[in-house]
C-alpha positions as CSV (number, residue, x, y, z in Angstrom):
1,M,-24.2,1.1,-107.7
2,A,-21.0,-0.2,-106.0
3,R,-19.9,-3.8,-106.5
4,I,-17.7,-5.3,-103.8
5,E,-16.0,-8.7,-104.2
6,F,-13.6,-10.7,-102.1
7,Q,-12.5,-14.3,-102.1
8,V,-10.6,-16.7,-100.0
9,S,-9.3,-20.3,-100.2
10,I,-10.6,-22.6,-97.5
11,K,-9.0,-25.9,-96.7
12,A,-12.2,-27.9,-96.5
13,P,-14.5,-29.7,-99.0
14,I,-17.0,-27.6,-100.9
15,E,-20.0,-29.5,-99.4
16,L,-18.9,-28.6,-95.9
17,V,-18.2,-25.0,-96.7
18,Y,-21.6,-24.5,-98.4
19,Q,-23.4,-26.3,-95.6
20,V,-21.8,-24.2,-92.9
21,S,-22.4,-21.0,-94.8
22,Q,-26.2,-21.7,-95.0
23,D,-26.7,-23.4,-91.6
24,Y,-28.2,-20.9,-89.2
25,S,-27.7,-23.2,-86.3
26,V,-23.9,-22.6,-86.5
27,R,-23.9,-19.2,-88.2
28,Y,-23.4,-17.2,-85.0
29,E,-20.3,-19.3,-84.2
30,W,-18.4,-17.9,-87.2
31,D,-20.3,-15.0,-88.8
32,T,-19.4,-11.6,-87.2
33,F,-22.2,-9.7,-89.0
34,P,-25.6,-10.8,-87.7
35,E,-27.2,-10.3,-84.3
36,N,-30.2,-12.2,-85.4
37,I,-31.4,-14.1,-88.5
38,A,-34.9,-15.5,-88.9
39,L,-36.6,-17.3,-91.7
40,L,-40.0,-15.7,-92.5
41,N,-43.4,-16.9,-93.5
42,G,-43.1,-20.3,-91.8
43,A,-40.1,-21.3,-93.9
44,K,-38.1,-24.2,-92.4
45,H,-35.1,-24.2,-94.7
46,I,-33.5,-22.0,-97.4
47,E,-34.7,-22.3,-101.0
48,K,-35.5,-19.9,-103.8
49,G,-38.2,-17.5,-102.8
50,V,-37.7,-17.8,-99.0
51,C,-37.5,-14.5,-97.2
52,V,-35.1,-13.9,-94.2
53,S,-34.9,-11.1,-91.7
54,V,-31.4,-10.1,-90.7
55,T,-30.5,-7.7,-87.9
56,A,-26.8,-6.7,-87.9
57,K,-24.8,-6.2,-84.8
58,S,-24.6,-2.6,-85.9
59,G,-28.4,-2.4,-85.5
60,L,-29.2,-2.2,-89.3
61,N,-32.2,-4.4,-90.2
62,M,-32.8,-5.9,-93.7
63,E,-35.2,-8.4,-95.2
64,V,-33.9,-10.4,-98.1
65,E,-35.3,-13.0,-100.5
66,F,-33.3,-15.9,-101.8
67,V,-33.2,-15.6,-105.6
68,Q,-30.8,-18.5,-106.3
69,V,-30.0,-21.6,-104.2
70,M,-27.8,-24.1,-105.9
71,P,-26.0,-26.3,-103.3
72,P,-23.1,-26.6,-103.0
73,T,-22.0,-23.8,-105.3
74,T,-24.3,-20.7,-104.9
75,A,-26.6,-18.8,-102.6
76,A,-27.9,-15.4,-103.8
77,I,-30.2,-12.9,-102.2
78,K,-31.7,-9.5,-102.9
79,M,-33.0,-6.9,-100.4
80,T,-36.8,-6.6,-100.2
81,K,-36.8,-4.2,-97.2
82,G,-33.8,-2.4,-96.0
83,P,-32.3,0.2,-93.7
84,I,-32.8,3.9,-94.4
85,V,-29.2,4.1,-95.8
86,L,-29.7,1.6,-98.6
87,Q,-31.7,1.9,-101.8
88,G,-30.7,-1.5,-103.0
89,F,-28.6,-4.5,-102.0
90,S,-27.9,-7.9,-103.4
91,G,-25.4,-10.6,-102.6
92,S,-24.0,-13.8,-103.9
93,W,-21.9,-16.4,-102.1
94,V,-20.2,-18.5,-104.7
95,F,-18.2,-21.6,-103.9
96,K,-15.8,-23.5,-106.3
97,S,-14.0,-26.7,-105.5
98,I,-10.2,-26.3,-106.1
99,A,-9.3,-29.8,-104.9
100,A,-11.0,-32.5,-102.8
101,N,-10.3,-30.6,-99.6
102,E,-10.0,-27.0,-100.8
103,T,-12.7,-24.6,-101.8
104,N,-12.6,-21.0,-103.2
105,A,-15.3,-18.9,-101.5
106,K,-16.2,-15.7,-103.2
107,F,-18.7,-13.1,-101.7
108,I,-20.0,-10.5,-104.1
109,Y,-22.2,-7.6,-102.9
110,S,-23.9,-5.0,-105.0
111,I,-24.9,-1.9,-103.0
112,K,-26.8,1.2,-103.9
113,A,-26.7,3.8,-101.1
114,K,-29.3,6.4,-100.7
115,W,-28.0,9.9,-101.4
116,W,-27.5,11.4,-98.0
117,S,-25.9,14.6,-99.2
118,V,-23.1,14.0,-101.7
119,P,-23.7,11.0,-103.9
120,L,-20.1,9.9,-104.3
121,I,-19.4,10.1,-100.6
122,S,-22.5,8.1,-99.6
123,E,-21.5,5.3,-102.1
124,L,-17.9,5.3,-100.8
125,I,-19.0,5.0,-97.1
126,A,-21.3,2.1,-97.9
127,S,-18.6,0.4,-100.0
128,W,-16.1,0.8,-97.2
129,Y,-18.5,-0.6,-94.6
130,F,-19.5,-3.6,-96.6
131,S,-15.9,-4.3,-97.6
132,K,-15.1,-4.7,-94.0
133,V,-18.1,-6.9,-93.5
134,I,-17.3,-9.2,-96.4
135,K,-13.6,-9.7,-95.3
136,S,-14.7,-10.4,-91.7
137,R,-17.3,-12.9,-92.8
138,L,-15.0,-14.7,-95.2
139,N,-12.3,-15.0,-92.5
140,G,-14.8,-16.3,-90.0
141,L,-16.1,-18.9,-92.5
142,K,-12.5,-20.0,-93.3
143,A,-11.5,-20.4,-89.7
144,Y,-14.7,-22.3,-88.7
145,C,-14.6,-24.7,-91.7
146,E,-10.8,-25.4,-91.4
147,A,-11.2,-26.1,-87.7
148,N,-14.1,-28.5,-88.4
149,A,-12.9,-30.2,-91.6
């Protein structure tokens, strides 16, 4: 299983950064990854146990369950249904206040790719793809929060 982790400093208060990261009404304004996000089973807001369907712009579809929701510091998910290329996926978005108007945002993904042909190569491809995704998402979150702080 590959573990991918990136972090960035955002010049905005932790409460704003967390709220923006979990507010699906503004998510499409900064997040380059999803084409569509939908809360499932009648859920109205994010909390532990809530399931979400995510369709990426690449066409990959995944259902995830929130396993930890601790505003304003942590939101964590695990895959319950996923694309054919993934055997397992989990992610944590962790926020830490550095100063009154500065937040460290860290995204951590754990990925287990299905073995297409050569195990090492499939894990490397998945790691490369999700590394690009994390960097892009963090940069989008940073730009949005700093413009709206």
